[in-house]
C-alpha positions as CSV (number, residue, x, y, z in Angstrom):
1,M,20.7,9.3,-28.3
2,T,18.8,11.6,-30.6
3,P,15.0,11.9,-30.4
4,S,14.8,9.9,-33.7
5,A,17.0,7.1,-32.3
6,R,14.8,7.0,-29.3
7,L,11.7,6.6,-31.5
8,S,13.4,3.8,-33.4
9,A,14.2,2.0,-30.1
10,A,10.6,2.4,-29.0
11,I,9.4,0.8,-32.2
12,E,11.8,-2.1,-31.6
13,V,10.6,-2.6,-28.0
14,M,6.9,-2.5,-29.1
15,A,7.7,-5.2,-31.7
16,D,9.2,-7.3,-29.0
17,I,6.2,-6.9,-26.7
18,D,3.8,-7.8,-29.5
19,A,5.8,-10.9,-30.5
20,Q,6.4,-12.3,-27.1
21,R,3.3,-11.0,-25.3
22,R,5.2,-10.1,-22.2
23,P,5.2,-7.1,-19.8
24,A,6.6,-3.9,-21.1
25,S,9.0,-3.6,-18.2
26,D,10.7,-6.9,-19.2
27,A,11.1,-5.9,-22.8
28,L,12.5,-2.5,-21.8
29,K,14.9,-4.1,-19.4
30,D,16.2,-6.5,-22.0
31,W,16.6,-3.7,-24.5
32,G,18.6,-1.7,-22.0
33,L,20.9,-4.7,-21.3
34,K,21.5,-5.1,-25.0
35,H,22.2,-1.4,-25.6
36,R,24.3,-0.4,-22.6
37,F,25.4,2.8,-24.4
38,A,21.9,4.3,-23.7
39,G,22.0,6.5,-20.6
40,S,19.3,6.8,-18.0
41,G,17.7,9.7,-19.7
42,D,17.5,7.8,-23.0
43,R,16.0,4.8,-21.2
44,A,13.4,6.9,-19.5
45,A,12.5,8.6,-22.7
46,I,12.1,5.3,-24.6
47,A,10.0,3.9,-21.8
48,G,7.8,7.0,-22.0
49,L,7.3,6.5,-25.7
50,V,6.5,2.8,-25.2
51,Y,4.0,3.3,-22.4
52,D,2.3,6.2,-24.2
53,A,2.0,3.9,-27.3
54,L,0.4,1.2,-25.1
55,R,-2.0,3.7,-23.7
56,R,-3.1,4.8,-27.2
57,K,-2.6,1.5,-29.0
58,A,-6.1,1.1,-30.3
59,S,-6.8,4.7,-31.1
60,A,-3.4,5.2,-32.8
61,A,-4.0,2.1,-34.9
62,F,-7.4,3.3,-35.9
63,L,-6.0,6.7,-36.9
64,M,-3.2,5.1,-39.0
65,G,-5.3,2.4,-40.5
66,E,-2.9,-0.4,-39.3
67,D,-1.7,-1.8,-36.0
68,T,2.0,-2.3,-36.6
69,P,4.4,-1.1,-33.9
70,R,5.6,1.7,-36.3
71,A,2.0,2.8,-37.0
72,V,1.1,2.8,-33.3
73,L,4.1,4.9,-32.3
74,L,3.5,7.4,-35.1
75,G,-0.2,7.7,-34.3
76,M,0.6,8.1,-30.6
77,C,2.9,11.0,-31.4
78,R,0.0,12.7,-33.1
79,L,-2.7,11.8,-30.5
80,E,-0.8,11.7,-27.2
81,R,2.1,14.0,-27.8
82,G,0.2,16.5,-29.9
83,M,2.9,16.6,-32.6
84,D,2.0,17.8,-36.1
85,V,3.0,16.0,-39.3
86,D,6.1,18.1,-39.8
87,A,7.4,17.4,-36.3
88,I,6.8,13.6,-36.8
89,A,8.5,13.7,-40.2
90,K,11.6,15.2,-38.7
91,L,11.8,12.2,-36.3
92,A,11.1,9.7,-39.0
93,S,13.6,11.1,-41.5
94,G,15.4,8.0,-42.5
95,E,18.7,9.4,-41.4
96,R,21.2,7.4,-39.3
97,F,19.3,5.6,-36.4
98,A,16.0,7.3,-37.4
99,P,12.9,5.4,-38.6
100,E,12.2,5.3,-42.3
101,P,10.6,8.4,-43.8
102,L,6.9,8.7,-43.7
103,T,5.0,7.2,-46.6
104,P,2.3,9.2,-48.5
105,A,-0.3,7.0,-46.8
106,E,1.1,7.7,-43.4
107,I,1.2,11.4,-44.0
108,G,-2.4,11.3,-45.2
109,H,-3.5,9.5,-42.0
110,L,-1.6,11.9,-39.7
111,E,-3.0,14.9,-41.5
112,S,-6.6,14.0,-41.9
113,G,-7.3,11.0,-39.6
114,K,-9.9,11.5,-37.0
115,L,-11.4,9.4,-34.1
116,A,-14.9,10.8,-34.5
117,D,-16.1,7.6,-36.2
118,A,-14.0,5.2,-34.1
119,P,-15.8,2.4,-32.3
120,A,-15.9,2.6,-28.5
121,H,-13.0,0.2,-28.0
122,A,-10.8,2.1,-30.3
123,A,-11.7,5.6,-29.0
124,G,-11.3,4.3,-25.4
125,D,-8.2,2.2,-26.1
126,Y,-9.1,-1.2,-24.8
127,P,-9.4,-4.7,-26.2
128,E,-12.6,-5.2,-28.2
129,W,-13.7,-8.3,-26.3
130,L,-14.0,-6.1,-23.2
131,D,-16.6,-3.8,-24.8
132,P,-19.7,-5.5,-23.4
133,H,-18.2,-5.7,-20.0
134,L,-17.4,-2.0,-19.9
135,A,-20.8,-1.2,-21.3
136,R,-22.4,-3.0,-18.3
137,T,-20.6,-0.5,-16.0
138,F,-20.6,2.7,-18.0
139,G,-23.1,2.3,-20.8
140,E,-22.7,5.0,-23.5
141,D,-19.9,6.7,-21.4
142,R,-17.6,3.7,-21.7
143,A,-15.3,5.2,-24.3
144,E,-14.8,8.4,-22.3
145,E,-14.3,6.5,-19.1
146,A,-11.8,4.1,-20.7
147,A,-10.0,7.0,-22.4
148,A,-9.4,8.6,-19.0
149,L,-8.0,5.2,-17.9
150,A,-5.5,5.5,-20.8
151,R,-4.1,8.8,-19.6
152,R,-0.9,9.2,-17.6
153,A,-1.3,8.8,-13.8
154,T,-0.1,11.2,-11.2
155,L,2.3,10.2,-8.4
156,D,0.3,10.2,-5.2
157,L,1.7,10.0,-1.7
158,R,0.1,9.5,1.7
159,I,1.2,11.4,4.8
160,N,1.8,8.9,7.6
161,R,0.1,10.7,10.6
162,I,1.9,8.4,13.0
163,K,5.0,10.3,12.2
164,A,4.2,13.5,10.2
165,D,1.7,16.1,9.2
166,H,1.3,18.5,6.3
167,N,4.6,20.2,7.2
168,T,6.0,17.3,5.1
169,L,5.0,19.3,2.1
170,A,8.0,21.6,2.7
171,S,10.5,18.9,2.3
172,L,8.9,17.9,-1.0
173,S,8.8,21.4,-2.5
174,P,11.3,20.5,-5.3
175,Y,8.6,18.1,-6.6
176,K,5.8,20.7,-6.4
177,A,3.7,18.3,-4.3
178,A,0.2,19.6,-3.7
179,Q,-2.8,18.5,-1.6
180,T,-4.9,15.8,-3.3
181,P,-8.6,16.7,-3.9
182,W,-10.2,14.1,-1.6
183,S,-7.9,12.4,0.8
184,P,-7.1,14.6,3.9
185,V,-3.6,12.9,4.0
186,G,-2.9,12.8,0.3
187,L,-0.2,14.6,-1.7
188,R,0.1,14.7,-5.5
189,I,3.0,15.2,-7.9
190,E,2.2,15.8,-11.5
191,L,4.6,14.1,-14.0
192,A,5.5,15.7,-17.2
193,V,6.0,13.9,-20.5
194,N,9.5,12.2,-20.7
195,A,10.0,13.0,-17.0
196,K,11.9,10.4,-15.0
197,S,9.9,9.1,-12.0
198,P,11.0,11.1,-8.9
199,A,13.3,9.2,-6.6
200,I,10.8,9.4,-3.7
201,Q,12.2,6.3,-2.0
202,S,15.5,8.2,-1.5
203,E,13.9,11.2,0.1
204,P,14.5,11.6,3.9
205,A,10.7,11.9,4.4
206,F,10.2,8.5,2.9
207,L,13.2,6.9,4.6
208,K,11.9,8.1,8.0
209,G,8.4,6.7,7.3
210,E,6.7,10.0,7.1
211,I,5.2,9.4,3.6
212,E,4.2,6.3,1.6
213,I,3.5,6.0,-2.2
214,Q,-0.2,5.2,-2.5
215,D,-2.8,6.3,-5.1
216,E,-5.4,8.7,-3.7
217,G,-8.2,6.2,-4.6
218,S,-6.5,3.5,-2.4
219,Q,-6.3,6.1,0.4
220,V,-9.9,7.0,0.1
221,V,-11.3,3.4,0.1
222,T,-9.3,2.7,3.2
223,L,-10.7,5.8,5.0
224,L,-14.2,4.9,3.9
225,S,-13.8,1.4,5.3
226,G,-14.6,3.0,8.6
227,A,-11.8,1.5,10.7
228,K,-11.8,3.2,14.1
229,P,-9.2,3.5,17.0
230,G,-9.5,0.5,19.3
231,E,-11.1,-1.9,16.9
232,Q,-10.1,-5.4,15.9
233,V,-9.4,-5.3,12.1
234,I,-8.3,-8.0,9.7
235,D,-6.6,-7.1,6.4
236,L,-7.4,-10.3,4.7
237,C,-5.4,-9.8,1.4
238,A,-2.6,-7.6,2.8
239,G,0.1,-8.3,0.3
240,A,2.9,-5.8,0.7
241,G,0.9,-4.0,3.3
242,G,-0.1,-0.7,1.8
243,K,-3.6,-0.7,3.3
244,S,-2.4,-2.1,6.6
245,L,-0.1,0.9,6.9
246,A,-2.9,3.3,6.1
247,L,-5.2,1.5,8.6
248,A,-2.6,1.8,11.4
249,A,-2.4,5.6,11.0
250,Q,-6.2,5.8,10.6
251,M,-6.6,3.9,13.9
252,E,-4.1,6.1,15.7
253,K,-2.1,3.0,16.7
254,R,-5.0,1.9,18.9
255,G,-6.7,-1.4,18.5
256,Q,-5.2,-4.3,16.6
257,I,-4.7,-5.0,12.9
258,Y,-4.1,-8.6,11.7
259,A,-2.4,-8.6,8.3
260,T,-2.5,-11.8,6.3
261,D,-2.5,-13.2,2.8
262,L,-3.1,-16.6,1.2
263,D,0.4,-16.4,-0.3
264,K,3.0,-15.6,2.4
265,R,5.5,-14.5,-0.3
266,R,3.4,-11.5,-1.0
267,L,3.8,-10.5,2.7
268,A,7.6,-10.3,2.4
269,P,7.9,-6.5,2.1
270,I,5.4,-5.7,4.9
271,Y,7.8,-6.2,7.8
272,A,10.3,-3.5,6.8
273,R,7.5,-1.2,5.8
274,L,5.7,-1.5,9.2
275,E,9.0,-0.8,11.0
276,R,9.7,2.3,8.9
277,A,6.2,3.6,9.4
278,G,6.1,3.0,13.2
279,A,3.0,0.9,12.9
280,R,3.1,-1.0,16.1
281,N,-0.5,-2.2,16.2
282,V,-0.1,-4.5,13.1
283,Q,0.4,-8.2,13.7
284,V,1.4,-10.2,10.6
285,R,-0.2,-13.6,10.4
286,A,1.6,-15.4,7.6
287,P,0.2,-18.8,6.7
288,A,2.5,-21.7,7.3
289,V,1.5,-23.2,4.0
290,R,-1.1,-22.5,1.3
291,H,-4.6,-21.9,2.7
292,G,-6.5,-25.1,3.1
293,E,-3.3,-27.3,3.4
294,G,-2.4,-26.5,7.0
295,P,-3.4,-24.6,10.2
296,D,-5.5,-21.5,9.6
297,A,-3.5,-18.4,10.6
298,L,-6.7,-16.7,11.7
299,A,-8.4,-19.7,13.4
300,D,-8.5,-17.8,16.8
301,L,-10.2,-14.8,15.2
302,A,-13.5,-16.5,14.2
303,D,-16.5,-14.1,14.8
304,A,-14.1,-11.6,16.4
305,A,-13.4,-8.8,13.9
306,D,-15.0,-5.4,14.0
307,L,-13.9,-5.0,10.4
308,V,-12.5,-7.3,7.7
309,L,-11.0,-5.4,4.9
310,I,-10.7,-7.3,1.6
311,D,-8.4,-5.8,-1.0
312,A,-9.6,-8.5,-3.4
313,P,-7.6,-10.2,-6.2
314,C,-8.9,-8.7,-9.4
315,T,-8.1,-8.0,-13.0
316,G,-6.7,-4.6,-12.2
317,T,-8.7,-2.8,-14.9
318,G,-8.8,0.3,-12.6
319,T,-5.0,0.6,-12.7
320,W,-4.6,0.8,-16.5
321,R,-3.1,4.3,-16.2
322,R,-0.1,2.8,-14.4
323,N,0.0,-0.6,-16.2
324,P,-1.2,0.1,-19.8
325,D,0.3,-3.1,-21.1
326,A,-1.8,-5.2,-18.7
327,K,-5.0,-4.5,-20.6
328,W,-3.6,-5.9,-23.9
329,R,-2.4,-9.1,-22.1
330,M,-5.7,-9.7,-20.3
331,R,-7.8,-12.6,-21.4
332,P,-11.4,-13.6,-20.7
333,G,-10.2,-16.6,-18.6
334,A,-8.6,-14.2,-16.1
335,L,-11.9,-12.7,-15.2
336,E,-13.5,-16.1,-14.5
337,Q,-10.5,-17.1,-12.3
338,R,-10.6,-13.8,-10.3
339,N,-14.4,-14.2,-9.8
340,K,-13.7,-17.6,-8.2
341,E,-11.0,-16.1,-5.9
342,Q,-13.2,-13.2,-4.9
343,A,-16.1,-15.5,-3.9
344,E,-13.7,-17.6,-1.8
345,V,-12.2,-14.6,0.0
346,L,-15.7,-13.2,0.8
347,D,-16.8,-16.5,2.2
348,R,-13.7,-16.6,4.4
349,A,-14.4,-13.0,5.6
350,A,-17.9,-14.0,6.7
351,T,-16.5,-16.4,9.3
352,L,-14.3,-13.7,10.9
353,V,-16.8,-10.8,11.4
354,K,-18.5,-10.5,14.7
355,P,-22.2,-9.6,15.0
356,G,-22.5,-5.9,14.2
357,G,-19.1,-6.0,12.4
358,R,-18.4,-5.1,8.8
359,I,-16.8,-6.3,5.6
360,A,-15.2,-3.7,3.3
361,Y,-14.9,-5.3,-0.1
362,I,-12.5,-3.4,-2.3
363,T,-11.2,-4.0,-5.9
364,C,-9.1,-2.0,-8.3
365,S,-11.4,-3.0,-11.0
366,V,-14.2,-1.2,-12.9
367,L,-15.9,-4.3,-14.1
368,T,-19.4,-5.1,-12.7
369,E,-18.6,-8.8,-12.7
370,E,-15.9,-8.3,-10.1
371,N,-17.8,-5.7,-8.1
372,D,-21.6,-5.6,-7.7
373,D,-22.1,-9.1,-9.0
374,R,-19.8,-10.5,-6.4
375,V,-21.4,-8.6,-3.6
376,Q,-24.9,-9.5,-4.7
377,A,-24.0,-13.2,-4.8
378,F,-22.4,-12.9,-1.4
379,L,-25.5,-11.3,0.2
380,A,-27.8,-13.8,-1.4
381,A,-25.7,-16.7,0.1
382,H,-25.3,-15.0,3.5
383,P,-28.6,-13.5,4.6
384,N,-27.1,-12.5,8.0
385,F,-25.3,-9.7,6.2
386,E,-26.7,-6.5,4.7
387,K,-25.5,-3.6,2.7
388,A,-24.1,-0.7,4.6
389,Q,-23.4,2.9,3.7
390,P,-19.9,4.6,3.9
391,D,-19.5,7.6,6.1
392,F,-18.2,10.3,3.7
393,S,-17.6,12.7,6.5
394,V,-14.2,11.0,7.1
395,L,-13.0,12.9,4.0
396,G,-13.7,16.3,5.7
397,S,-15.3,19.2,3.9
398,R,-15.0,17.6,0.5
399,G,-17.0,14.5,1.5
400,G,-20.3,15.6,0.0
401,E,-18.6,16.6,-3.3
402,F,-16.8,13.3,-3.5
403,Q,-20.1,11.4,-2.9
404,R,-21.6,13.3,-5.9
405,A,-18.5,12.6,-8.0
406,V,-18.4,8.8,-7.7
407,L,-20.5,6.4,-9.6
408,T,-23.0,5.0,-7.1
409,T,-24.0,1.4,-8.0
410,A,-26.6,-0.9,-6.5
411,F,-24.2,-2.3,-3.9
412,G,-21.2,0.2,-3.7
413,I,-19.4,3.1,-5.1
414,L,-16.9,3.3,-8.0
415,M,-14.1,5.8,-8.4
416,T,-12.6,6.4,-11.9
417,P,-10.0,8.7,-13.3
418,R,-12.7,10.6,-15.3
419,R,-14.9,11.1,-12.2
420,T,-12.4,11.5,-9.3
421,A,-9.0,11.8,-10.9
422,T,-7.9,8.6,-9.1
423,D,-7.3,5.0,-10.2
424,G,-10.4,2.9,-10.6
425,F,-11.5,1.6,-7.2
426,Y,-14.7,-0.1,-6.0
427,L,-15.9,-0.2,-2.4
428,S,-18.8,-2.1,-0.9
429,L,-19.6,-2.2,2.8
430,M,-21.6,-5.0,4.4
431,K,-22.7,-5.4,8.0
432,R,-23.3,-8.6,9.9
433,K,-26.8,-8.5,11.4
434,S,-26.4,-11.5,13.7
């Protein structure tokens, strides 16, 4: 396919996403099934255009003066891809399989349009209804913080110290993997525009369990949870097991990790991942049925845990770099539902921590309603818990610099792409007094 044909296809996919309000991945898959002539390179390029358009949807629409799929794709080419009007006009030539030629109005917007007067939600590329929520967290910096959440994410890996060390870098040299800024076990691969995602899952280092795909922010919050060799740790919302795997390496296979989730279907991938990683100190406790409708899988662990790690269900606003379509599908009701789930999982954790033990409350959200508000409410309802401070020395020589880089809130810390070049992650530590 020509670059012009790829742009036409991206406009078509964007129209489908807007009309059906469905995930971009589903729309792209359906387009590929209907256009089997498109090769893997074409599909990757079209996906890149679509995801970049979703990242810059509001700012591109502001630039172009309208929010049609065509306007958003054209505006994105100018804002995200840095193309000038002549280059965009060559793509939109009206020739076979190309979009219709640029109109005089479109040329004018592309030539002279600016974001200097854009409202915060347009400059930051997020839904307008979220503006007061982001203002609570970031104040006047919300447009800049959200704009960083709209940029492309890197591909981050974690070295599994159970099986490997930094010599793993050599095997990943074709990808130009480099040490991450904060995590002592992190590797980072920068992805170019239009680049296909590297087939990391096919690499020998991955197949042997020497590396895992994990954002550096997720690595850091796990390290800062303070899990130590020999402790009894519960991963209360383990899901596919990413943090359980990191905890196992952090604890040097000593002690015991209990991995569970309210929905046992989310645990399905964890078994193969644990085997591949050589994580022998993780015991999966899958609930027999939904929580509250049968025996509690953790009934024997009441008041027993040194640490309960909560990777809480949340809106995922901190992962917009990786899921740019999610922000446009998010609705206010989702926030209310997640707040209810967060309160429930915190209350459950309180019954599992022994005196002197800790809760590590983690979200991949940047919204105060899911972070400090939830911790404040929990501490008010559980006076036998108090706020605790992370030990930044676990990050090595960069610990002090990291502490200065994060946003320190009343009850925790918040990482963001703008501040730490990671996804958005919140961490609050709480200690049981008695």
